[in-house]
N, C-alpha and C positions, 0 to 999 in steps of 0.2 A: 076580656081575657085577664086572668090573674097573672101577677108577675112570675110565679112559678111556671105557669104554661107557656108564657113568652119566653122564658130562659130555656125551657125544655125544647120549644120549637127551634130556637137559636142553635142549640147544641145538637140537634138531629143531624145526622150525616146526610150529605147531599144526595139526591136520588141518582141512581146510576144514569149514565148517558145513553141515549138512543143509539144502538149500533151504527146507524146511518150517520148520525152526528159524529161519533167518535171516528168513523172511517174517514168523514170529511175534514175533520181537524187534523188527521194524519196527513191528508193531501195539502192542508194549509201549511204545516211545517215543511213538507216536502218541496212544494212549489213556490212558496214566498221566501221562507228563511229558515232553516233548520234551528237557528238560535231562539227562534220564537217559543218553540215547545219547551224550552228550559226556563222560560221567564215565568215567575210567580204569577198566578193569575191567569194563566194561558187559557185553560178549559173554562173558567168561571166566566172570563170576559167575553170569549168568542163563542161559547156554545149557543147562546141565543141568537146572535147574528148569523151564524153558520146554519141554524135551523131555519131562520128566515129565508137565507139565500137558497136553501134547498127546496123550500116551498115555492120560491119564485121561479127556480128552474123547473120544477114539476108543472107549474102552470104554463111556462113558456112552451115546453115540449108538448103539452096538451093542447095548445092553441094551434099547432101545426095542421094545415088541411091535409085531406087524403086518408088513407093512401090511393094514389091514382095509378092506373097502369100505364107504364111506359113501354111502348112497343110500336111496331110499323101500323098496326091496326089503329092504335090510338092516334098516331100522327095523322092518320087519314080522317079520322072522325072527331078528335077532340081538339077544338081551337086553341086550348091552352098548351097541349103537347105540340101542336103544329107550330106554334109561336116560339117554343123552347128550342127547337132545332131547325137548322137551315134546310136539311133533307132528312129522309128516313134512315139513309145510311149513316148519318151522324150518331144516331142513337146506338147502332152497332160499334162504331168507333169509341164512344164514351165507355160502353160495357167491356170492350175487348182490351182498351189501354188502361183501364181502371186497376190499380194494384190491389185495392181494397177488394174488388170483385174477384180478382184472381186468387187471392189469398183465401177468400171465403169459399171459393168453389172447390179448393183443395182440401177442405176441412171435411172428415167423414160425416159430421152432423148434417152436411148440406145435401149428401148424395140421395137421401130418399125424399126430398122436398121438391115439390112441383114449383114452387114460387119463393121468393124471398123478399124481404123488406129493407128499405134503407131510406135515409133523408137524402133527398134530391136537392143540390144547391146549383145556382148559376147567377151570373151577374147581368144585370139588366143594362143594355147599351142603346144608343141612338145615333142615328147618322142623318145628315141632311142631303137631299138630292133633288134634282129637277126631273120630274117624270110626267107621265101622261094621265090626264084626268079630263072628265066631262064636265063643263061649266055650262049649264043649260043645254042648248042645242049644238054647242060647240066643243070639239075635242082639241085640248091643248097639249102641246108637248113640252112645255116649259113651266109646269106648275111646282113650286117649292112644296116638297114633301118631307115628312119626318118619319123614318123607318125605325120600327122596334126590332131588335134582335138580341140574342143572348150568348154569352161566351163563358168559358171555364166550367162547363157542365161536369158535375162530379156526383159521386154517391158516397154516402158516409154511414158507417155503422150498420153494414149489410147483415141481416140475421134471417133465419128460417122462421122465427117468431117475432111478431110484431112487438110483443112485450119486451123481448130482449133488446130489440133496437131502441126502444124508447127509454129503457133503463140505461143504455149505453149514451143516448143522446142527453139524458139528464146529467150523467157524470162530465160529459164533455162541456155541457154549458157551466156547471160549477168551475171546472177547470179554465175555461175561457175567463171567467170572472178573476180567479186567482192569477192567471198569467198577466191580466191586465194590471193587477195591483203590483204584481212583481215588476213590471215594466216601470211603473211609477217609482218604486223603491229603487231600482237600478238608475233611473233618471236623477234621483236625489242624491245617490252616491257619485254619479258623474259630476253633478253640480259641486257636491263637497270637495272632490278632489280638484276641481277647477278653481274652486275659491281659495283652497290651499295654496295651490300654485301662485294666484294673483296676490295673495297676501304676502307670500314670500318675496315676490318680485317687487311690490310695492315698498316692503321693508328695506330691501337693498336699495331701492331707488331714493328713499327718504334718507338713509344713512348718507348717501353721496350728497344730497341737497344740505344736509347739516354743516358740511364743511364749505359751504358757499355762503354768500351773503344775501340771497334772495329769500328774505323772511316771507313775503307773500307765497311764493311757490312751495315753501315749507309748510305753510299753513294749509294750503290746498292739498298737499300730499299727505298730511297728518289727517285731515278730515276724510280723505278717501280711503285711507288705511282703516280708519275707525269704521266707515261704512261697510267695507269688505269683511272686517273682523265680525262685526255684528251679524251679517249675513251668513258668514261661516258658522258662528255659534248656534244661529237659529235652525240652519241645515243640519248640522251635526246632532243637535237635540232631537230633530224630527226622526232621525235615524235610530234613536235608542229603542231597545226592543219594546219598552213598556209604551212608548209613544206610537210605535208601529202597530201594536196591538189595538190601541184606541182608534188610530186612524183605519184600520182594517175592519174594526166593528162598525164603525159609521159607514164605511163603503158598502159592506155586505148588508146593512140595514136599508140600504137605498141603491139597489144594483141597477136600477131602470136605465141610467145614462149609459151604462157600459155594455149593456146587453138587452136588446128589445126587438120586437117585432113592430113593424109599421105596415098597415093595410095600403095596398095599391090597387088602383082600378084604372084600366087603360083600354080604350076601343080601338080596335084595328081591323083591317081586312085580311084576307088569306096571304096577301103579299106582306104583311106586317107594317103597312102604312097606317100611321095613327090618323084616326078619323074622328070627327065630332058630330057626325050626323047618325041617323037611326036606320039606315037602309038594311034590307034583308042580308046583304053580303057581309055586314060587319059583325064583330063579336065583342063583347066587353068581357076582358080578362080581370079576374080578381085574384089576387095572391098576396102573400105577405113578403115583406122583405126584412131579413135579419141584419142588425148592427151588431157585430162583436168586436174583438179586440183589435183586428186590423183597421177598424172604422169603414170598411168598404161595405156596401150594401149587396146582400145576396138574397135573391129569391129562395125561399125554403119551404119544402113540403114533403110530405111522406110519399114514397113511391113503392109499387109492387112490380117486381121484375120476374119473367119467366126464366127459371134455371137453364132449361134447354136453349132458349135464345141467347142467354149469357154465355154459355158454354161454346156455341156456334161463333158468337162474336170473338170470344178470346182465341179460338182456333184460327178464325179468319186473319185477325191481326197478327197473330204469330206467323202465319203463313206469308202475310205481306212482308213482315219485318225480314223473314228468312230470304225471301226473293230479293229483297233490297240489298242484303248482305253478299248474295251471290253475284247481283250485278256489279 
C-alpha cells in the first residue's frame, strides 16, 4: 500500500453506526452514566464492545428452549410442567396475578390472537424430608428424601408474536448487563465517599496526635493516612469518564460472568422426589438456569399460553380478590 493510499484511508470518515448499535449506545448513556456520552471517544471506544454484547445477547436468547405449552393439560402430561407447579391451579394463579399478562391482555393487538408467547422464569428450590420408600421388599417410612420444587413463577415479555418476545428479551439481556455495570459504578462511588470521610477523620486524628509526644502513634497515623489517600486517589481515578469507558468496554467484551445460562439435569418422580435410579416412574428434567444481575439462578425457557385461559385466570383472581375485600 502506498503512502498516499494509507493517508487516504486514514482520512476516510468512519462508517455510520448500525442502528441497533447506536440505539444500544443510547441505553449505555441512559443506564450507566449520562456523562459518558459527552466524553471524547465514547462511540469509537464502545461501538465494538456494544456490538459484541448485542451478539452475545442474541445467542443467549436463541439458546432458550421452547416454546412449551403451559396449561392444565401440560401439567398432566409434561413431566417438566408438572414439576414447575405444585398443582394445576397454581398455573391459573400465576397467570391471573401477573401484571405483565394483565397489561398485555388489555392491548388491542392481543384481542385476535389465540395464543401468546413469553419467557417463563422460576427459582429452583430443594427441601429435605423423611418419606416413604421401598427398599427391597421392605417399605420404610423414615427414608431421607430431597424434594425439588419451584417458586416465583413469572412470565416476561408477553407478545402475540414469538419474534417480538425474542426481540424484547434481547433488549432486556443488554439492559441486565448495563444495570450490573451501573451497580459496580455505584459501589465505586460509595467506596470513594467512604474513603473521603475516612481521610478527613484520620487527618483530624493526626492533628491531635501532633500536639502530643507519642511519635510512634503519629508515625502509624501518618502511614494509615497515606494508605487511605492512595486508595482514595485510585478509586476516584477509576470513576473518571475515560476510565469508566475503558472498563465498560472490557466488561462488554466479556459478558459471560454477569449473564449466562447453565444447563441443569435432574431426575425426579411425580412427587418431585429426586431419584438416582432409572425406574419407569421417574423422569429426567433438562432445563437451563439463567444467572443475571441479582446473581440468583432462575430456570428460563420460552412458553406458549392460551389467551382464553389467561383471560379466565385473570377474571378468577379478580373475583377472589373482590370476595376478599368484601369479607
